[in-house]
C-alpha positions in Angstrom: 109.0 131.8 107.7 110.9 135.1 108.0 109.7 137.9 109.9 109.3 140.0 107.3 106.3 137.7 105.5 104.8 137.1 108.9 104.3 141.0 109.0 103.3 141.1 105.1 100.4 138.3 106.0 99.4 139.7 109.2 99.0 143.4 107.5 97.4 142.2 104.2 94.8 140.3 106.6 94.1 142.8 108.4 93.2 144.7 105.9 90.7 142.6 104.4 89.2 142.1 107.3 88.7 145.8 107.8 87.8 146.1 104.5 85.0 143.9 104.5 83.6 145.5 107.5 83.8 149.0 106.1 81.9 147.7 103.1 79.0 146.5 105.2 78.8 149.5 107.3 79.6 152.1 104.1 76.5 150.1 102.0 74.0 150.6 105.1 75.1 153.6 106.6 72.2 155.5 104.9 69.6 152.7 105.9 67.5 152.1 108.4 67.4 149.0 109.6 63.9 147.2 110.6 63.0 146.5 113.8 62.7 142.5 113.9 66.8 142.4 112.9 67.7 145.4 115.6 66.4 143.2 118.2 68.1 140.2 117.0 71.8 142.2 116.9 70.6 143.2 120.7 70.9 139.3 121.4 74.1 138.7 119.6 76.6 140.3 122.7 74.9 137.8 125.7 74.8 135.0 123.0 78.3 135.0 122.1 79.1 135.2 125.9 76.6 132.3 126.3 78.2 130.2 124.2 81.5 130.9 125.4 80.6 130.0 128.3 79.2 126.7 127.8 82.7 126.2 125.7 84.4 126.6 129.1 82.2 124.1 131.1 81.8 121.9 128.1 85.7 121.3 128.2 86.0 122.9 124.8 89.4 121.7 124.2 89.0 118.3 122.7 89.5 116.8 126.5 87.2 116.0 129.8 85.9 118.6 131.9 88.4 120.2 133.6 86.7 123.2 135.4 87.5 124.4 138.8 85.3 125.7 141.7 86.0 129.2 141.2 84.9 129.0 137.3 81.6 127.2 138.4 81.2 130.1 141.0 82.1 132.6 138.2 79.6 131.5 135.8 76.7 131.1 138.6 77.6 134.6 139.9 77.6 136.1 136.4 74.4 134.2 135.3 72.6 135.4 138.4 73.9 139.0 137.7 72.8 138.4 134.1 69.4 138.0 135.1 69.1 140.2 138.1 70.3 143.4 136.1 69.6 142.5 132.5 73.7 144.3 131.6 75.8 142.1 130.3 78.8 144.5 131.1 77.6 144.2 134.9 77.3 140.5 134.9 80.3 140.1 132.9 82.5 142.3 135.8 80.7 140.2 138.6 82.3 137.2 137.2 85.3 138.3 136.5 85.5 140.0 140.5 84.4 136.7 141.5 86.9 134.5 139.3 89.7 136.4 140.5 89.3 136.6 144.0 88.1 133.0 144.3 91.1 131.8 142.3 93.7 134.1 144.7 91.6 132.8 147.9 92.2 128.5 146.4 
């Protein structure tokens, strides 16, 4: 595949993705989202992070579990901070700092 074809594919897929998202946003712009749906949407970010963490811990690349001590510590710190502070970004920051520091030490 030549570079121009690849660029055209990337631009078309990007435009289609943008269009699909824009249609939903424009269609729902003047509507009130029901409380149960709004409450459920608050859990999407933490659920995605939890799924990524479980995927990391379970060896999501199809091989065996290949997780380091730094990664386990980062998962535990992030989980503890999330439970304590109830703030996703603070938990993510705490986990990443733990991972970086322990990876640099070991």
